[in-house]
Structures are given as structure tokens and as C-alpha cells.
C-alpha positions as CSV (number, residue, x, y, z in Angstrom):
1,X,-29.1,0.0,11.6
2,X,-27.3,0.4,14.9
3,X,-23.6,1.4,14.5
4,X,-21.3,-0.9,16.4
5,X,-18.0,0.0,17.9
6,X,-15.1,-1.0,15.7
7,X,-11.8,-1.8,17.4
8,X,-8.7,-0.2,16.0
9,X,-5.7,-2.1,17.3
10,X,-4.3,-5.5,16.3
11,X,-4.5,-8.2,19.1
12,X,-0.7,-8.1,19.5
13,X,-0.3,-4.3,19.1
14,X,2.0,-3.9,22.0
15,X,3.8,-7.2,21.9
16,X,7.5,-7.0,21.5
17,X,7.7,-3.3,22.5
18,X,8.4,-0.4,20.2
19,X,6.1,1.9,18.4
20,X,3.7,0.4,15.9
21,X,4.5,1.2,12.2
22,X,1.3,3.1,11.7
23,X,-1.3,4.6,14.0
24,X,-4.2,6.7,12.8
25,X,-6.6,8.2,15.3
26,X,-10.0,9.7,14.6
27,X,-9.2,10.9,11.1
28,X,-11.7,13.2,9.5
29,X,-11.3,14.8,6.1
30,X,-13.8,17.2,4.6
31,X,-14.1,18.5,1.1
32,X,-16.3,21.6,1.6
33,X,-19.6,20.2,3.0
34,X,-18.7,16.6,2.2
35,X,-17.1,14.4,4.8
36,X,-15.1,11.8,2.9
37,X,-13.4,10.2,5.9
38,X,-15.3,10.3,9.2
39,X,-13.6,9.2,12.4
40,X,-11.3,6.4,11.2
41,X,-8.9,4.9,13.7
42,X,-6.5,2.1,12.9
43,X,-3.3,0.6,14.3
44,X,-1.1,-1.6,12.1
45,X,1.3,-3.8,14.1
46,X,4.8,-5.0,13.1
47,X,4.8,-7.6,10.3
48,X,1.0,-7.1,9.9
49,X,-0.8,-6.9,6.6
50,X,-4.1,-4.9,6.6
51,X,-6.5,-4.3,3.8
52,X,-9.1,-1.4,3.5
53,X,-12.1,-2.3,1.5
54,X,-15.5,-0.8,0.7
55,X,-17.9,0.1,-2.1
56,X,-17.2,3.0,-4.5
57,X,-17.3,6.3,-2.6
58,X,-16.5,4.6,0.8
59,X,-13.5,6.9,1.4
60,X,-10.7,4.4,0.7
61,X,-8.7,6.6,-1.7
62,X,-9.0,9.6,0.6
63,X,-7.8,7.7,3.6
64,X,-4.9,6.4,1.5
65,X,-3.9,9.9,0.4
66,X,-4.1,11.1,4.0
67,X,-1.7,8.4,5.1
68,X,0.6,9.0,2.2
69,X,0.7,12.8,2.9
70,X,-1.1,14.1,-0.1
71,X,-3.9,15.5,2.0
72,X,-3.8,17.0,5.5
73,X,-6.7,15.8,7.7
74,X,-9.3,18.1,8.9
75,X,-9.1,16.4,12.3
76,X,-7.2,13.5,13.9
77,X,-3.6,12.3,13.9
78,X,-1.3,10.1,11.9
79,X,1.9,8.5,13.5
80,X,4.6,6.5,11.7
81,X,6.9,4.5,14.0
82,X,5.8,6.7,16.9
83,X,6.4,10.0,15.2
84,X,3.5,12.4,14.6
85,X,3.5,13.0,10.8
86,X,0.0,14.5,10.5
87,X,1.3,17.6,8.7
88,X,4.4,16.1,7.2
89,X,4.6,16.3,3.4
90,X,5.1,13.2,1.2
91,X,8.9,13.4,1.1
92,X,9.3,13.6,4.9
93,X,7.2,10.5,5.3
94,X,9.3,8.7,2.7
95,X,12.4,9.5,4.8
96,X,10.9,7.7,7.7
97,X,10.5,4.6,5.6
98,X,7.0,5.0,4.0
99,X,6.8,3.8,0.3
100,X,3.8,3.4,-2.0
101,X,2.6,2.2,-5.3
102,X,0.1,4.1,-7.5
103,X,-3.2,3.2,-9.0
104,X,-2.1,4.8,-12.2
105,X,1.3,3.7,-13.4
106,X,4.1,5.9,-12.4
107,X,6.9,4.1,-14.3
108,X,9.3,5.3,-17.0
109,X,7.8,3.5,-20.0
110,X,10.8,4.2,-22.2
111,X,13.1,2.4,-19.8
112,X,13.5,-1.3,-19.3
113,X,12.2,-3.0,-16.2
114,X,15.8,-3.3,-14.9
115,X,16.5,0.4,-15.6
116,X,13.3,1.5,-13.7
117,X,14.5,-0.3,-10.6
118,X,18.0,0.9,-11.0
119,X,16.8,4.5,-11.1
120,X,14.9,4.0,-7.8
121,X,18.0,2.4,-6.2
122,X,20.2,5.2,-7.4
123,X,17.8,7.8,-6.0
124,X,18.3,6.3,-2.5
125,X,22.1,6.4,-2.6
126,X,24.3,9.0,-0.9
127,X,25.9,9.7,-4.2
128,X,22.6,10.1,-6.0
129,X,23.6,13.4,-7.5
130,X,26.1,11.5,-9.7
131,X,23.0,10.2,-11.4
132,X,24.3,10.8,-14.9
133,X,27.5,8.9,-14.4
134,X,28.4,6.0,-16.6
135,X,26.4,2.8,-16.0
136,X,28.6,-0.2,-15.5
137,X,26.9,-3.4,-16.5
138,X,27.0,-6.0,-13.8
139,X,27.8,-3.5,-11.0
140,X,26.3,-3.6,-7.5
141,X,23.1,-1.6,-8.5
142,X,22.4,-3.9,-11.4
143,X,22.8,-7.0,-9.2
144,X,20.4,-5.6,-6.5
145,X,17.9,-4.5,-9.2
146,X,17.8,-8.0,-10.6
147,X,17.3,-9.4,-7.1
148,X,14.3,-7.2,-6.6
149,X,12.8,-8.1,-10.0
150,X,13.2,-11.8,-9.0
151,X,11.5,-11.1,-5.7
152,X,8.4,-9.9,-7.5
153,X,8.6,-12.7,-10.1
154,X,9.6,-10.8,-13.3
155,X,13.4,-11.3,-13.4
156,X,13.0,-12.9,-16.8
157,X,11.6,-9.6,-18.2
158,X,14.4,-7.4,-16.8
159,X,15.6,-6.2,-20.2
160,X,12.2,-5.7,-21.8
161,X,11.0,-2.1,-22.3
162,X,8.4,-1.2,-19.7
163,X,6.0,-0.2,-22.4
164,X,6.0,-3.8,-23.7
165,X,5.2,-5.3,-20.3
166,X,1.7,-6.5,-19.6
167,X,-0.4,-4.5,-17.2
168,X,0.1,-7.1,-14.6
169,X,3.9,-7.1,-15.1
170,X,3.9,-3.4,-14.7
171,X,2.1,-3.7,-11.4
172,X,4.8,-6.2,-10.3
173,X,7.5,-3.8,-11.5
174,X,5.9,-1.0,-9.4
175,X,6.3,-3.1,-6.3
176,X,10.0,-3.8,-7.2
177,X,10.5,0.0,-7.6
178,X,8.8,0.6,-4.2
179,X,11.1,-2.0,-2.6
180,X,14.1,-0.3,-4.0
181,X,13.7,2.5,-1.5
182,X,14.2,0.0,1.3
183,X,10.9,0.9,2.9
184,X,9.8,0.1,6.5
185,X,6.1,0.4,5.6
186,X,4.4,-0.1,2.3
187,X,1.2,1.5,1.0
188,X,-0.5,-0.4,-2.0
189,X,-3.0,1.6,-4.0
190,X,-5.5,-0.8,-5.6
191,X,-2.7,-2.9,-7.1
192,X,-5.2,-5.4,-8.8
193,X,-7.1,-2.7,-10.6
194,X,-7.6,-3.6,-14.3
195,X,-5.8,-7.0,-14.0
196,X,-7.1,-10.2,-15.5
197,X,-7.7,-13.2,-13.2
198,X,-4.3,-14.7,-14.2
199,X,-2.5,-11.4,-13.6
200,X,-4.1,-11.0,-10.2
201,X,-2.9,-14.5,-9.2
202,X,0.7,-13.6,-10.1
203,X,0.5,-10.3,-8.3
204,X,-1.0,-11.9,-5.2
205,X,1.8,-14.4,-5.1
206,X,4.4,-11.6,-5.4
207,X,2.8,-9.8,-2.5
208,X,2.5,-12.9,-0.4
209,X,6.2,-13.6,-0.9
210,X,7.2,-10.2,0.5
211,X,9.2,-10.5,3.7
212,X,7.1,-10.4,6.8
213,X,9.3,-7.8,8.3
214,X,7.7,-5.3,5.8
215,X,4.2,-4.5,7.0
216,X,1.8,-3.1,4.4
217,X,-1.6,-1.4,4.1
218,X,-3.6,-2.3,1.0
219,X,-6.4,-0.3,-0.4
220,X,-8.4,-2.5,-2.7
221,X,-11.8,-2.8,-4.4
222,X,-11.4,-6.5,-5.2
223,X,-12.6,-8.1,-1.9
224,X,-11.3,-11.6,-2.7
225,X,-7.8,-10.3,-3.6
226,X,-7.7,-8.2,-0.4
227,X,-8.9,-10.9,1.9
228,X,-6.5,-13.5,0.6
229,X,-3.5,-11.2,1.4
230,X,-4.4,-9.7,4.7
231,X,-4.3,-10.5,8.4
232,X,-7.1,-8.0,9.1
233,X,-9.6,-6.1,7.0
234,X,-11.1,-2.7,7.6
235,X,-14.4,-2.0,5.8
236,X,-15.5,1.6,5.2
237,X,-18.9,2.9,4.2
238,X,-19.5,6.6,3.5
239,X,-16.2,7.4,5.1
240,X,-17.0,5.5,8.4
241,X,-15.4,2.3,9.7
242,X,-18.1,-0.4,10.0
243,X,-16.1,-3.6,10.5
244,X,-12.5,-4.5,11.4
245,X,-11.1,-7.9,12.0
246,X,-9.9,-11.2,10.4
247,X,-11.0,-11.7,6.8
248,X,-13.5,-14.4,7.6
249,X,-15.1,-12.4,10.3
250,X,-15.4,-9.3,8.2
251,X,-16.7,-11.4,5.2
252,X,-19.5,-12.8,7.4
253,X,-20.4,-9.4,9.0
254,X,-24.1,-8.6,8.2
255,X,-23.3,-4.9,8.0
256,X,-20.5,-5.5,5.4
257,X,-22.8,-7.7,3.4
258,X,-25.5,-5.1,3.4
259,X,-23.3,-2.2,2.3
260,X,-20.6,-3.9,0.2
261,X,-21.3,-7.4,-0.9
262,X,-25.0,-6.6,-1.6
263,X,-24.0,-3.8,-3.9
264,X,-21.2,-5.8,-5.6
265,X,-23.8,-8.5,-6.5
């Protein structure tokens, strides 16, 4: 099958001026003799929501970890808001406004939902070293934490221990924790993994309700979930980009059907 050229930039990439939130150019990552990501380029514009899909082994997770700073690419560059962060560690990217969720829960299960968000808020304050100071019920941090829980739709579960939340509610809580860092760009690592249909619907609503000023990149195996959330979709196969465009266009792409939908059955 003839490989077609895949465009990288959104139609309005330069509209409004300023550097795009995320630009990756010709990313390559090798593990020994295996090339997991092979020449991926993508530009995410302001207020844009982009999903990366593909069958198992397509390179989605490796690409995500390159953007997050867990891996350093073998070739290529990564820029956040115009700054080259290709070799920046995770914490330096976070300082620029990059936040992420995890495929495996990274929450404090012994704390309540409210306390998890409060911890994240405290970590971002200038007086964060006073972490063990006395907690005052109803203070500014608690108010903001409850706002964030409401934003993702689980404010009624604020005082429930995280270990007692459903898997879907924990996913929603992870988004609230990520928002507590006041991010400028959000990475979502397969947020729908392991969720029931009802839980996926609630999570999709929470993500759709995020402010448009917060662009995000979503790595997701559930094609329907990804396409219902995104302005554009990038499909990978064997580490290579094979399609990039609006969801309906990518869904109808013969190459995507051959390598992804056909396998998904």
C-alpha cells in the first residue's frame, strides 16, 4: 500500500499569533533495534483537542511518554509554547504548564477525593513547604478543590475515600487533580481504559466540559470515545502516522480501516 503524506498542522495553526501549545517534528524513538515511533510530526493549536489512536503496538504510549518527558527521542524535536523541551525532564515541562493523567491510577487511595485535589493545589502554592500546617475547613484551598470536583462532575463524592470511588469516578478525580496545577496543556493517557459504557459517558461529558482555553492531547484505544472528543485525530500504525484530520475523515480513511478498524473487528 502506498504511504500518503500526512499533514501535521491544524488549519488555523498560525491564526491569532503566538507559538502553538505543542509542536513535535519528525520524532523517532528506538528501543535497540525496534523503532517504536517513526517520523511523527504534529502541531496542536490553541484551544484544540487532538486524539492519537491506533491498534496495539502502534506507538501511542511511546509517543505520549516522549511528549511527557519520560523518554528522550532518538531523533526529532518537541516544543511547548515555542520553547524547545526535547531534553527537558518531566518537572521542567510541568513548570511550563504541561499536566497529565496516568493510565494506572496515581491517586492517594487513603485520602478523600477532596483531599487529593487539595494536595495538588497545595503543591502548586508558593508556600507549599508549609504542607503539614493545620488544615482549616472551608478555607480558600477547600473552596477551589470543591470547584474542581464540580467541574468534573463528582462534587457530591468529595468526602468519600478515594478507595471507595468507582473506577470511573477515580478517572474523573485524576482530571480534577491535573486541573489543580493550573495547566496550559493537558495530556490524557487512555482515560477510558477499563471503564464501563456508563462510566465512559460520564467521563466524556467531563472532558467535553473542560474550558476551551485548555488544549489537550488524548491517547486512546477506544476509537469512538476519542473521536467524540476531538477536533482532529492522528492514527498511528507501527509507529508511523498514516492519517490525520477531522474525525469523520479519519474514520472513513481506507488505510485506517485496514490497519485499525479491521483488526478491532
